[in-house]
C-alpha positions as CSV (number, residue, x, y, z in Angstrom):
1,S,-109.6,-60.0,91.4
2,V,-110.3,-56.9,93.3
3,G,-109.0,-54.3,90.8
4,E,-106.4,-51.5,90.3
5,G,-105.5,-49.7,93.4
6,P,-104.9,-46.1,93.7
7,P,-101.7,-44.5,92.3
8,S,-98.8,-43.9,94.4
9,N,-97.2,-40.6,94.8
10,N,-95.5,-39.2,91.6
11,D,-91.8,-39.4,91.2
12,T,-89.7,-37.9,88.3
13,A,-86.6,-39.4,86.9
14,M,-84.4,-38.6,83.7
15,T,-83.1,-41.3,81.6
16,D,-79.5,-41.1,80.5
17,E,-78.5,-39.5,77.2
18,D,-77.8,-41.6,74.2
19,E,-76.3,-41.0,70.8
20,P,-78.7,-39.0,68.7
21,S,-80.1,-39.9,65.3
22,S,-78.8,-38.3,62.1
23,P,-79.4,-34.6,61.3
24,Q,-82.4,-34.2,59.0
25,N,-82.5,-32.5,55.5
26,F,-78.7,-32.0,55.4
27,M,-77.7,-30.0,52.3
28,I,-74.6,-28.2,51.0
29,A,-74.5,-25.5,48.3
30,T,-72.1,-23.5,46.2
31,I,-71.3,-19.9,47.3
32,A,-70.8,-17.7,44.3
33,G,-67.2,-16.5,43.8
34,E,-66.0,-18.7,46.6
35,T,-63.5,-21.3,45.5
36,E,-62.8,-22.7,48.9
37,M,-66.1,-22.2,50.8
38,L,-69.4,-24.1,50.8
39,N,-72.8,-23.3,52.5
40,S,-74.5,-26.0,54.5
41,S,-77.9,-26.4,56.3
42,W,-79.9,-29.1,58.2
43,L,-82.6,-29.8,60.8
44,P,-81.8,-31.3,64.2
45,P,-82.0,-35.1,64.6
46,Q,-85.5,-36.5,65.0
47,L,-84.2,-38.3,68.1
48,R,-81.8,-36.1,69.9
49,N,-81.4,-38.6,72.8
50,G,-79.8,-35.9,74.8
51,I,-78.5,-32.4,74.5
52,I,-76.9,-31.8,71.1
53,T,-73.5,-30.4,71.9
54,A,-72.1,-30.2,68.4
55,Y,-72.6,-31.1,64.8
56,T,-69.8,-32.5,62.6
57,I,-69.7,-32.2,58.8
58,F,-67.6,-34.6,56.9
59,C,-66.5,-33.8,53.2
60,R,-64.4,-35.3,50.5
61,Q,-64.0,-34.8,46.8
62,S,-66.7,-36.5,44.8
63,E,-65.8,-39.4,42.5
64,E,-67.8,-37.9,39.8
65,Q,-65.6,-35.0,39.0
66,F,-65.1,-32.8,36.0
67,Y,-61.5,-33.9,36.2
68,P,-61.7,-37.3,38.0
69,E,-57.9,-37.7,37.8
70,L,-57.7,-35.0,40.4
71,V,-59.9,-36.7,43.1
72,P,-58.0,-37.1,46.4
73,T,-58.8,-39.9,48.9
74,V,-58.5,-37.8,52.0
75,M,-61.7,-37.2,54.0
76,L,-62.1,-33.7,55.4
77,S,-64.1,-33.0,58.6
78,F,-65.4,-29.8,60.1
79,V,-66.7,-29.7,63.8
80,L,-69.4,-27.1,64.5
81,V,-70.0,-26.6,68.2
82,T,-73.5,-25.4,69.2
83,T,-75.2,-24.9,72.7
84,T,-78.5,-23.7,71.4
85,E,-81.6,-25.7,70.4
86,E,-82.5,-23.9,67.2
87,S,-84.6,-26.1,65.0
88,V,-82.7,-25.4,61.9
89,R,-79.0,-25.3,61.6
90,S,-77.0,-23.7,58.8
91,T,-73.4,-22.5,58.3
92,T,-70.8,-21.5,55.8
93,F,-67.6,-23.4,56.1
94,E,-64.2,-23.5,54.4
95,I,-62.8,-26.7,53.1
96,E,-59.2,-26.6,53.7
97,G,-57.1,-27.9,50.8
98,S,-60.0,-27.8,48.5
99,Q,-59.7,-27.0,44.9
100,P,-61.7,-24.5,42.8
101,F,-64.4,-25.9,40.6
102,T,-64.4,-29.2,42.5
103,Y,-67.3,-31.4,43.5
104,Y,-67.4,-32.4,47.2
105,D,-69.6,-35.1,49.0
106,C,-70.5,-34.1,52.5
107,Y,-72.6,-35.5,55.4
108,A,-73.3,-34.4,59.0
109,T,-73.5,-36.0,62.5
110,A,-74.9,-34.7,65.8
111,N,-73.2,-35.2,69.1
112,T,-74.5,-35.5,72.6
113,S,-72.5,-36.2,75.7
114,A,-73.1,-39.9,75.0
115,G,-71.3,-39.6,71.7
116,E,-71.7,-39.1,68.0
117,G,-74.9,-40.0,66.3
118,S,-75.4,-41.6,62.9
119,A,-74.6,-39.8,59.6
120,S,-77.0,-37.9,57.6
121,E,-77.6,-38.4,54.0
122,T,-74.8,-37.3,51.7
123,S,-75.1,-34.0,49.8
124,T,-72.9,-33.0,46.9
125,A,-71.9,-29.4,45.8
126,Q,-69.2,-27.8,43.6
127,T,-66.7,-25.0,44.5
128,A,-66.6,-21.9,42.3
129,E,-64.3,-21.5,39.2
130,A,-61.0,-19.7,39.5
131,A,-58.0,-18.7,37.4
132,P,-56.5,-21.8,35.9
133,G,-53.0,-23.1,36.3
134,P,-50.4,-22.8,33.5
135,P,-50.6,-25.0,30.4
136,V,-47.9,-27.6,30.4
137,N,-45.6,-29.3,27.8
138,V,-45.6,-26.3,25.4
139,R,-44.1,-27.1,22.0
140,A,-43.4,-24.9,19.0
141,N,-42.4,-25.5,15.5
142,N,-41.7,-23.2,12.5
143,E,-44.2,-23.8,9.8
144,S,-42.8,-21.2,7.4
145,S,-40.8,-18.0,7.3
146,T,-43.9,-16.2,8.6
147,S,-45.7,-18.7,10.8
148,I,-45.1,-20.8,13.9
149,S,-47.3,-23.6,15.2
150,V,-47.7,-24.0,19.0
151,E,-49.1,-27.0,20.9
152,W,-49.5,-27.7,24.6
153,D,-51.3,-29.8,27.2
154,R,-54.1,-28.4,29.3
155,P,-53.2,-27.2,32.8
156,S,-52.8,-29.7,35.6
157,Y,-55.3,-27.5,37.5
158,P,-57.9,-26.1,35.1
159,N,-59.9,-24.6,38.1
160,G,-62.9,-24.2,35.9
161,V,-64.2,-24.5,32.4
162,I,-61.5,-23.4,30.0
163,R,-63.1,-21.1,27.4
164,F,-60.0,-20.6,25.3
165,Y,-56.2,-20.3,25.4
166,Q,-54.1,-17.2,24.7
167,V,-50.6,-17.4,23.2
168,I,-48.3,-14.5,24.0
169,Y,-45.3,-14.2,21.6
170,L,-42.5,-11.7,22.0
171,L,-39.8,-10.6,19.6
172,V,-36.6,-11.7,21.4
173,D,-34.6,-8.8,20.0
174,D,-36.7,-6.0,21.3
175,G,-39.3,-7.6,23.6
176,S,-42.3,-6.3,21.7
177,A,-45.3,-8.6,22.4
178,S,-48.4,-9.7,20.6
179,N,-51.0,-12.4,21.3
180,A,-53.3,-14.9,19.6
181,A,-56.3,-16.8,21.0
182,T,-57.6,-20.2,20.2
183,E,-61.2,-20.9,19.2
184,G,-62.6,-22.8,22.2
185,N,-60.3,-25.0,24.2
186,E,-58.2,-26.2,21.3
187,T,-54.6,-26.9,22.5
188,K,-52.8,-25.9,19.3
189,I,-52.7,-22.8,17.1
190,V,-50.7,-21.5,14.1
191,I,-49.6,-18.0,14.4
192,D,-49.2,-16.2,11.1
193,G,-47.9,-12.8,10.0
194,L,-44.5,-13.1,11.7
195,S,-41.2,-11.7,10.6
196,F,-38.8,-13.7,8.5
197,Y,-36.1,-15.7,10.3
198,T,-36.9,-14.1,13.7
199,D,-36.6,-15.5,17.2
200,Y,-39.9,-15.5,19.2
201,A,-40.4,-16.3,22.8
202,L,-43.8,-18.0,23.2
203,S,-45.9,-18.7,26.3
204,V,-49.6,-19.9,26.8
205,R,-52.3,-19.2,29.4
206,A,-55.8,-20.6,29.8
207,M,-59.0,-18.6,30.3
208,T,-61.8,-19.7,32.7
209,I,-63.6,-16.9,34.4
210,E,-60.2,-15.1,34.2
211,F,-56.7,-15.7,32.7
212,G,-54.5,-18.1,34.5
213,E,-50.8,-18.3,34.8
214,L,-48.5,-18.2,31.8
215,S,-46.6,-21.3,30.9
216,E,-42.8,-21.4,30.7
217,N,-41.4,-19.7,27.6
218,V,-40.3,-21.6,24.6
219,T,-38.2,-20.0,21.9
220,Q,-38.7,-20.7,18.2
221,R,-37.3,-19.0,15.1
222,T,-39.3,-18.6,11.9
223,S,-37.8,-20.2,8.7
224,E,-35.5,-18.4,6.4
225,D,-36.9,-16.5,3.4
226,A,-35.6,-14.3,0.5
227,P,-33.5,-11.5,1.9
228,S,-33.9,-7.8,1.0
229,A,-31.5,-6.2,-1.4
230,P,-27.9,-5.5,-0.4
231,V,-27.2,-1.8,0.3
232,G,-24.4,0.6,-0.2
233,I,-23.4,-0.8,-3.6
234,T,-20.2,0.8,-4.9
235,A,-18.1,0.0,-8.0
236,F,-14.9,1.4,-9.5
237,N,-12.6,0.2,-12.3
238,T,-9.3,-1.2,-11.4
239,S,-8.0,-1.6,-15.0
240,S,-9.3,-1.6,-18.5
241,T,-10.8,-5.0,-18.1
242,S,-11.7,-5.2,-14.4
243,I,-14.2,-3.6,-11.9
244,M,-14.2,-3.9,-8.1
245,V,-17.7,-4.1,-6.6
246,S,-18.5,-3.9,-2.9
247,W,-21.7,-3.8,-0.8
248,E,-23.1,-4.1,2.7
249,V,-25.4,-6.8,4.0
250,P,-29.1,-6.4,3.4
251,M,-31.2,-4.5,6.0
252,N,-33.3,-7.6,6.4
253,P,-31.2,-10.7,5.8
254,N,-34.2,-13.0,6.6
255,G,-31.9,-15.9,7.1
256,N,-28.3,-17.1,6.8
257,I,-26.8,-15.5,3.7
258,R,-25.0,-18.2,1.9
259,R,-23.7,-16.2,-1.1
260,Y,-24.1,-13.1,-3.1
261,R,-24.7,-12.9,-6.8
262,V,-23.3,-10.0,-8.9
263,F,-25.2,-9.3,-12.1
264,Y,-23.5,-7.3,-14.8
265,N,-24.1,-6.5,-18.4
266,V,-23.0,-4.0,-21.0
267,I,-25.4,-1.1,-21.2
268,G,-27.4,-1.0,-24.4
269,V,-26.8,-4.7,-25.1
270,N,-29.9,-7.0,-24.9
271,G,-29.8,-10.4,-23.3
272,N,-29.4,-12.0,-19.9
273,P,-26.7,-10.4,-17.7
274,S,-23.6,-12.3,-16.7
275,V,-23.6,-13.7,-13.1
276,T,-20.7,-14.2,-10.7
277,M,-21.1,-15.6,-7.2
278,T,-19.1,-14.9,-4.0
279,D,-19.4,-15.5,-0.3
280,T,-17.8,-12.2,0.7
281,N,-19.2,-8.7,0.3
282,M,-16.8,-7.7,-2.5
283,L,-15.9,-9.1,-5.9
284,K,-13.5,-8.2,-8.7
285,L,-15.1,-8.6,-12.1
286,T,-12.4,-9.5,-14.7
287,S,-12.1,-10.2,-18.4
288,L,-14.4,-7.3,-19.2
289,L,-14.5,-5.2,-22.3
290,I,-12.2,-2.3,-22.5
291,Y,-13.6,1.2,-21.8
292,T,-17.2,-0.1,-21.7
293,E,-20.1,1.0,-19.5
294,Y,-21.5,-1.8,-17.3
295,N,-24.7,-2.0,-15.4
296,I,-24.1,-3.8,-12.0
297,S,-26.5,-5.1,-9.3
298,V,-26.2,-7.5,-6.4
299,D,-28.6,-9.8,-4.6
300,A,-28.2,-12.1,-1.6
301,V,-29.2,-15.7,-1.3
302,T,-30.4,-17.6,1.7
303,V,-32.6,-20.6,1.0
304,L,-34.1,-18.3,-1.7
305,P,-32.5,-15.5,-3.8
306,G,-33.4,-12.1,-2.6
307,E,-34.3,-8.8,-4.1
308,R,-31.8,-7.3,-6.4
309,S,-30.1,-4.0,-5.4
310,T,-30.4,-0.8,-7.3
311,A,-28.0,-0.9,-10.2
312,V,-24.9,1.2,-10.4
313,T,-23.1,2.0,-13.7
314,V,-19.3,2.3,-14.2
315,F,-16.9,2.3,-17.1
316,T,-13.9,0.1,-17.3
317,D,-10.7,2.1,-17.6
318,E,-9.3,3.3,-20.9
319,D,-6.5,1.3,-22.6
320,L,-4.2,1.5,-25.6
321,P,-6.4,2.0,-28.7
322,D,-6.5,-0.4,-31.7
323,V,-5.0,0.6,-35.0
324,P,-6.7,3.3,-37.1
325,E,-8.8,1.8,-39.9
326,S,-8.6,2.2,-43.7
327,F,-5.1,3.8,-43.7
328,T,-3.9,4.8,-47.1
329,A,-1.6,7.5,-48.6
330,D,-1.0,9.0,-52.0
331,E,1.5,11.4,-53.6
332,V,0.4,15.0,-54.3
333,N,3.5,16.3,-56.0
334,S,7.2,16.1,-55.8
335,T,7.3,17.2,-52.2
336,S,3.9,16.4,-50.8
337,I,2.0,13.3,-49.7
338,V,-1.5,13.1,-48.3
339,A,-2.6,10.3,-45.8
340,F,-6.1,9.1,-45.0
341,W,-7.5,7.0,-42.1
342,Q,-10.5,6.4,-39.9
343,T,-11.1,6.1,-36.2
344,P,-10.2,2.7,-34.8
345,T,-13.0,0.2,-34.6
346,S,-12.1,-0.2,-30.9
347,P,-10.9,3.1,-29.6
348,N,-10.6,1.6,-26.1
349,G,-11.1,5.1,-24.6
350,I,-11.3,8.7,-25.8
351,I,-8.9,9.3,-28.7
352,T,-6.9,12.4,-27.8
353,H,-4.9,12.7,-31.0
354,Y,-3.2,10.8,-33.8
355,Q,0.5,10.7,-34.7
356,L,1.4,10.4,-38.3
357,L,4.9,9.2,-38.7
358,Y,6.9,9.3,-42.0
359,I,10.4,8.2,-42.9
360,E,12.3,7.6,-46.1
361,S,12.2,3.9,-46.7
362,S,15.9,3.8,-47.2
363,M,16.4,5.2,-43.7
364,G,14.5,2.5,-41.8
365,E,11.0,1.7,-40.7
366,C,8.3,3.5,-38.6
367,S,9.0,3.0,-34.9
368,N,9.0,4.7,-31.6
369,E,12.4,6.2,-32.5
370,T,11.1,7.8,-35.7
371,E,11.7,11.5,-35.3
372,T,9.6,12.9,-38.2
373,F,5.9,13.0,-37.5
374,V,2.9,15.3,-37.3
375,I,0.2,15.5,-34.6
376,V,-3.4,15.5,-35.7
377,E,-5.9,16.4,-33.0
378,S,-9.0,14.2,-32.6
379,V,-12.3,15.6,-33.6
380,K,-15.2,14.2,-31.6
381,E,-17.8,14.6,-34.4
382,S,-15.7,13.0,-37.1
383,N,-14.4,9.5,-37.7
384,M,-12.5,10.3,-41.0
385,Y,-9.1,12.1,-41.1
386,N,-6.6,13.3,-43.7
387,Q,-3.3,15.0,-43.3
388,T,-0.9,16.4,-46.0
389,L,2.9,16.1,-45.5
390,V,4.9,18.8,-47.2
391,N,8.5,19.7,-47.8
392,L,9.4,16.2,-48.6
393,S,12.3,15.0,-50.9
394,E,11.5,14.5,-54.5
395,F,11.1,11.1,-56.1
396,T,11.6,9.5,-52.7
397,T,9.7,6.5,-51.3
398,Y,8.4,7.3,-47.9
399,Q,7.0,4.9,-45.4
400,L,4.0,6.2,-43.5
401,C,2.4,4.9,-40.3
402,V,-0.3,6.3,-38.1
403,R,-1.3,5.5,-34.5
404,A,-4.0,6.7,-32.1
405,F,-3.5,7.9,-28.6
406,T,-5.7,7.7,-25.5
407,R,-5.0,9.0,-22.0
408,I,-3.2,5.7,-21.5
409,G,-0.8,6.1,-24.4
410,P,-0.3,5.1,-28.1
411,G,-1.8,2.1,-29.8
412,D,-0.1,0.0,-32.5
413,F,0.8,1.4,-35.9
414,A,-1.5,1.2,-38.9
415,G,0.4,0.6,-42.0
416,P,3.0,1.0,-43.3
417,A,1.9,2.7,-46.5
418,F,4.6,3.3,-49.1
419,V,4.3,6.3,-51.3
420,R,6.9,7.8,-53.7
421,T,7.0,11.5,-54.5
422,D,7.3,12.6,-58.1
423,P,10.7,13.8,-59.4
424,D,11.2,17.4,-60.6
425,S,13.9,16.2,-63.0
426,A,14.7,12.8,-64.4
427,S,14.1,10.0,-62.1
428,P,17.0,7.7,-61.3
429,P,18.1,5.2,-63.9
430,L,16.4,1.8,-63.4
431,N,17.9,-1.5,-62.5
432,V,21.5,-0.3,-61.9
433,Q,23.7,-3.3,-61.7
434,A,27.5,-4.0,-61.2
435,M,29.5,-6.9,-62.4
436,V,33.0,-7.5,-61.1
437,L,35.3,-8.4,-64.0
438,G,38.4,-8.9,-62.0
439,S,40.5,-7.5,-59.3
440,K,40.8,-4.2,-61.1
441,S,37.7,-4.0,-63.3
442,I,34.0,-3.4,-62.7
443,E,31.2,-3.0,-65.3
444,I,28.3,-0.8,-64.4
445,S,25.0,-1.1,-66.4
446,W,21.7,0.7,-66.1
447,G,18.3,1.1,-67.7
448,Y,16.3,4.1,-68.9
449,P,14.8,6.3,-66.2
450,E,11.1,5.7,-65.4
451,M,10.5,9.5,-65.7
452,P,13.0,11.1,-68.0
453,R,11.6,14.7,-67.7
454,G,13.1,15.7,-71.1
455,N,15.6,14.5,-73.6
456,I,18.4,12.5,-72.0
457,S,21.8,13.5,-73.5
458,Q,24.2,11.7,-71.2
459,Y,24.6,9.9,-67.8
460,E,26.8,10.8,-64.9
461,I,28.4,7.9,-63.0
462,E,29.8,8.8,-59.6
463,H,32.1,6.4,-57.9
464,N,34.2,6.7,-54.9
465,V,36.5,4.7,-52.6
466,T,37.7,5.7,-49.1
467,G,35.8,9.0,-49.2
468,V,37.2,10.2,-52.6
469,N,34.5,11.1,-55.1
470,N,35.0,10.8,-58.8
471,S,32.5,11.5,-61.5
472,L,32.4,10.3,-65.1
473,N,30.0,11.5,-67.8
474,V,29.0,8.9,-70.3
475,S,27.2,10.1,-73.4
476,N,24.0,8.5,-74.5
477,T,25.2,7.2,-77.8
478,L,22.4,4.6,-78.4
479,S,20.4,5.1,-81.5
480,G,16.7,5.7,-81.6
481,P,15.0,6.9,-78.4
482,G,17.9,5.7,-76.4
483,M,15.8,3.6,-74.0
484,G,17.9,0.4,-74.0
485,R,20.4,-0.6,-71.3
486,Q,23.8,1.1,-71.2
487,S,27.0,0.2,-69.5
488,H,30.5,1.4,-68.7
489,E,33.6,-0.5,-67.6
490,F,35.9,0.9,-64.9
491,N,39.6,-0.4,-65.0
492,D,42.7,0.2,-63.0
493,L,40.9,-0.2,-59.8
494,T,42.4,-1.3,-56.6
495,P,42.0,-5.1,-55.8
496,F,39.8,-6.1,-53.0
497,T,38.4,-2.7,-52.5
498,Y,34.9,-1.5,-51.9
499,Y,33.6,1.0,-54.5
500,Q,30.4,2.9,-54.4
501,F,28.6,3.8,-57.6
502,R,25.5,5.8,-58.4
503,V,24.2,6.9,-61.8
504,R,22.0,9.8,-62.9
505,A,20.7,11.1,-66.2
506,I,21.3,14.6,-67.6
507,S,18.4,15.8,-69.7
508,Y,17.3,19.0,-71.5
509,A,13.8,20.4,-70.9
510,E,11.7,20.4,-74.1
511,D,10.4,23.9,-73.6
512,D,13.6,25.9,-72.9
513,N,16.4,23.4,-73.6
514,T,17.8,24.0,-70.1
515,Q,20.0,21.2,-68.7
516,H,18.6,19.4,-65.7
517,L,20.6,17.1,-63.6
518,G,18.5,14.0,-62.8
519,M,18.3,12.1,-59.5
520,F,21.0,9.7,-58.6
521,S,20.2,6.1,-58.3
522,V,20.5,4.4,-54.9
523,P,24.2,4.0,-54.2
524,M,25.6,0.5,-55.0
525,T,28.6,-0.8,-53.2
526,V,30.8,-3.3,-55.0
527,L,33.9,-5.2,-53.9
528,T,36.7,-5.9,-56.5
529,S,38.1,-9.4,-56.5
530,E,41.2,-10.5,-54.6
531,D,44.6,-10.4,-56.2
532,V,47.9,-11.8,-55.1
533,P,49.3,-9.7,-52.3
534,G,52.2,-7.3,-52.4
535,V,55.6,-8.0,-50.8
536,V,55.8,-8.5,-47.1
537,E,57.5,-5.7,-45.4
538,N,60.4,-5.4,-43.0
539,L,61.6,-8.9,-43.3
540,N,64.2,-9.4,-40.6
541,V,66.4,-12.5,-39.9
542,A,68.1,-12.4,-36.5
543,I,70.7,-14.9,-35.2
544,V,69.5,-16.5,-31.9
545,N,72.5,-18.9,-31.7
546,S,74.4,-21.1,-34.1
547,T,71.4,-23.4,-34.6
548,H,68.4,-21.0,-34.5
549,L,67.3,-18.0,-36.5
550,N,64.4,-15.7,-35.6
551,V,62.5,-14.7,-38.8
552,S,60.0,-11.9,-38.6
553,W,58.1,-9.7,-41.1
554,E,55.1,-7.4,-41.4
555,E,51.9,-7.7,-43.5
556,P,52.2,-6.3,-47.0
557,S,50.9,-2.7,-47.4
558,E,48.9,-4.0,-50.4
559,T,47.2,-7.0,-49.1
560,N,44.9,-7.1,-52.2
561,G,42.6,-9.5,-50.2
562,V,42.4,-11.5,-47.1
563,I,45.8,-12.8,-46.1
564,T,45.3,-16.5,-45.6
565,G,48.8,-17.3,-44.5
566,Y,52.6,-16.9,-45.2
567,N,55.0,-19.3,-46.9
568,L,58.6,-19.3,-45.6
569,I,61.2,-20.9,-48.0
570,Y,64.8,-21.3,-47.0
571,S,67.9,-22.6,-48.8
572,S,71.4,-23.0,-47.6
573,V,75.0,-23.6,-48.8
574,Y,77.1,-25.6,-46.4
575,L,80.4,-24.0,-46.9
576,P,82.8,-26.8,-46.0
577,S,81.2,-29.0,-48.5
578,N,79.2,-26.6,-50.7
579,N,76.2,-28.9,-50.2
580,M,72.8,-27.3,-51.1
581,L,69.9,-27.5,-48.6
582,A,66.4,-26.3,-49.0
583,G,63.0,-26.3,-47.2
584,V,59.5,-24.9,-47.2
585,I,57.4,-24.0,-44.2
586,A,53.8,-23.2,-45.5
587,S,50.7,-21.6,-44.2
588,L,52.1,-19.7,-41.3
589,T,49.5,-17.5,-39.6
590,D,51.9,-15.5,-37.5
591,T,54.4,-12.9,-38.7
592,H,57.4,-14.5,-37.1
593,Y,59.0,-18.0,-36.9
594,L,61.9,-19.6,-35.1
595,L,63.9,-21.5,-37.7
596,S,66.2,-24.4,-36.8
597,V,69.4,-24.1,-38.8
598,T,72.9,-25.7,-39.2
599,P,75.9,-23.8,-37.9
600,Y,78.3,-22.1,-40.2
601,T,75.9,-22.2,-43.1
602,N,74.9,-19.5,-45.6
603,Y,71.0,-19.2,-45.6
604,T,68.7,-17.4,-48.0
605,I,65.2,-16.7,-46.5
606,E,62.2,-16.0,-48.6
607,V,58.7,-15.0,-47.2
608,R,55.6,-14.7,-49.4
609,A,52.1,-13.6,-48.4
610,E,49.1,-15.5,-49.7
611,T,45.4,-14.6,-50.5
612,G,42.7,-16.5,-52.2
613,A,44.2,-15.4,-55.5
614,G,47.6,-16.9,-54.8
615,Q,51.0,-16.1,-53.4
616,G,52.6,-12.7,-53.8
617,E,56.2,-11.8,-54.6
618,A,58.9,-12.9,-52.2
619,S,60.8,-10.7,-49.8
620,V,64.4,-12.2,-49.6
621,S,67.1,-12.0,-46.9
622,S,70.5,-13.8,-46.5
623,I,72.5,-14.6,-43.5
624,M,75.5,-16.7,-42.4
625,T,75.1,-18.8,-39.2
626,P,78.0,-18.7,-36.9
627,E,80.5,-21.5,-36.3
628,A,79.9,-24.0,-33.6
629,V,81.8,-26.8,-31.9
630,P,82.5,-29.5,-34.5
631,S,81.2,-33.0,-34.1
632,S,83.6,-36.0,-33.5
633,P,86.1,-37.1,-36.1
634,V,85.0,-40.3,-37.8
635,S,86.8,-43.5,-38.7
636,F,89.5,-43.0,-36.1
637,N,92.2,-45.8,-36.4
638,L,95.5,-46.6,-34.6
639,M,98.2,-49.0,-35.8
640,Q,101.9,-49.8,-35.2
641,L,104.4,-48.8,-37.8
642,D,106.5,-51.6,-39.3
643,G,110.0,-51.7,-37.8
644,E,109.2,-48.9,-35.4
645,P,108.5,-50.4,-32.0
646,N,108.1,-47.0,-30.4
647,Q,105.8,-45.3,-32.9
648,L,102.1,-45.6,-33.7
649,M,100.2,-44.3,-36.7
650,A,96.8,-42.6,-36.0
651,S,94.3,-41.8,-38.9
652,W,90.8,-40.4,-39.1
653,S,88.3,-38.6,-41.3
654,P,87.0,-35.0,-40.6
655,P,83.9,-34.5,-38.5
656,D,80.6,-34.4,-40.2
657,P,79.4,-31.7,-39.8
658,T,82.4,-29.7,-39.1
659,N,80.3,-26.7,-37.9
660,G,83.0,-24.4,-39.1
661,I,86.7,-24.3,-40.2
662,I,88.8,-27.0,-38.5
663,T,91.8,-25.3,-37.1
664,A,93.4,-28.3,-35.3
665,Y,93.0,-31.9,-34.2
666,T,94.1,-33.2,-30.8
667,V,94.9,-36.9,-30.2
668,Y,94.7,-38.2,-26.7
669,C,96.5,-41.5,-25.8
670,R,97.6,-43.5,-22.7
671,V,99.2,-46.7,-21.6
672,V,96.4,-49.1,-20.9
673,S,97.6,-49.6,-17.4
674,D,97.8,-45.9,-16.7
675,Q,94.9,-43.9,-15.3
676,G,95.1,-40.8,-17.6
677,F,95.6,-39.7,-21.2
678,K,98.3,-37.5,-22.7
679,A,97.6,-35.1,-25.5
680,V,99.6,-35.3,-28.6
681,R,99.1,-32.5,-31.1
């Protein structure tokens, strides 16, 4: 071969552009404080294969995240246009839709007019922290009356490392706020030191590099607790055994008050107080002791009993006092008695005074109507009293009673006490008795006086009837000291009449031989026995007609007892025949009688009054009854006379009764065929 020839003329030609290789040393980095920006840098491709017209950066969230559940699948791309040929490229770019504190994987490509080159190696970087989102699913529960537990779930977007959580709690009533923080990123906390039975609004926020948003509020109430004491306690008595108590609700109820308890006890008496419950703010205490000072307090009860109120003291009202104690009485002399007593065991109030009543036993008993009394003022320092009654009657038994008074009025009587004053002269004869001997006689007997006050010479017996007093002195004729029973018989008295007797002794004083009239015995009333009554008065027999008489009379002026009835006796002589008739109508209670009689008869009427002792004398009256129409003739007979064809013989007997004097007979006859009769006299 010859060899290489000489070169030709040079000619220059440019090959076409092609896609470049990948950018070199691609890196991204965090920008402090920037939650949506990253810094990137790279070197141009080793094989540019043309003019680099632009670089494109592609990013997406890394799969290795702090919160992998938040990784999206969307690729983000950023186109950076450049016309220069610097050897190093760097830029800060914003990742739209990026999240704070999030890892991103990025790579870059270069572009020529021929197209996009291959991708660089992937670089990973994290955006900066930011304020977190609100915690979610916040829950609260009351742990006690002073604490609430709160739990929550971490924010859906923590936006950084949560250092701790803060719970904000507000009083619902006034809006005042407080807070409490967790230790670390615990998602629960117990808040203590809260108020009893109070509503709180609670919310939570997380802290990264700053506090995030607050969660929605939840409201929770602390549990009930013992309430404070009721206030405004007032009490006043409504009677001697009852007190009305009222109060207002506690300043701090600390829950739902279910009831109130009222404590009460007698001041000065040891022991547990009595307790009565109510669901209202007032209560009437009953069945208490009369006029007694009570200590009263109140507490409220929720789930627990609360503090007891300050006690108030009040007396039940006064009432009628009990009877005075140890009531006695004794005679001082013939006109004086002294009474003793002590304060009632239960005064039931303040004793204002005592009323000492006295009355002669024969006049009745102590009562509200007793008009003789003395007032004894109460002495506060003393519980023993005495009072002397003066100007009383001698040798008289008195009944004494005493009662105490309070402002309300008098109590019951103590007593009675019976005391007899001494006599100045002889006391009354003892055991005076009366014996009825008959309708006109009474015997009076008596014993020797208990206190003769000298030598008894005789007795005086006073007796009276219908207001007429009569006195009879009977000498003491008994032998010896004359201390036996004596008697005297009264005769010619009126039957069935009340007599009153009383006896007294007549004595002579041993020192001056002066006569002293003793005291009369208690009057004794005696009724004489019944006797037959006197004659009825004003007997009157009046003709009513021929068959009736009206008999009337009046009660005897001397009934001599109780008229039990009247006996009417009548007898008659029937004049035409001189027949004797008699009859008795007994035990009539009225003073008149309609007597059925026979005409034309002479009647004798007797009326006697009757007592338990028998019938008295008769009062007599006679009368003739008038004539009356006679009855029919009897045994009437008609016959023909022998040999007398034109004559008839009529015969009859007189009527019975005739009822008077027959003055004529009339015979009536007729022919049988005729219609009428003809009289024949």
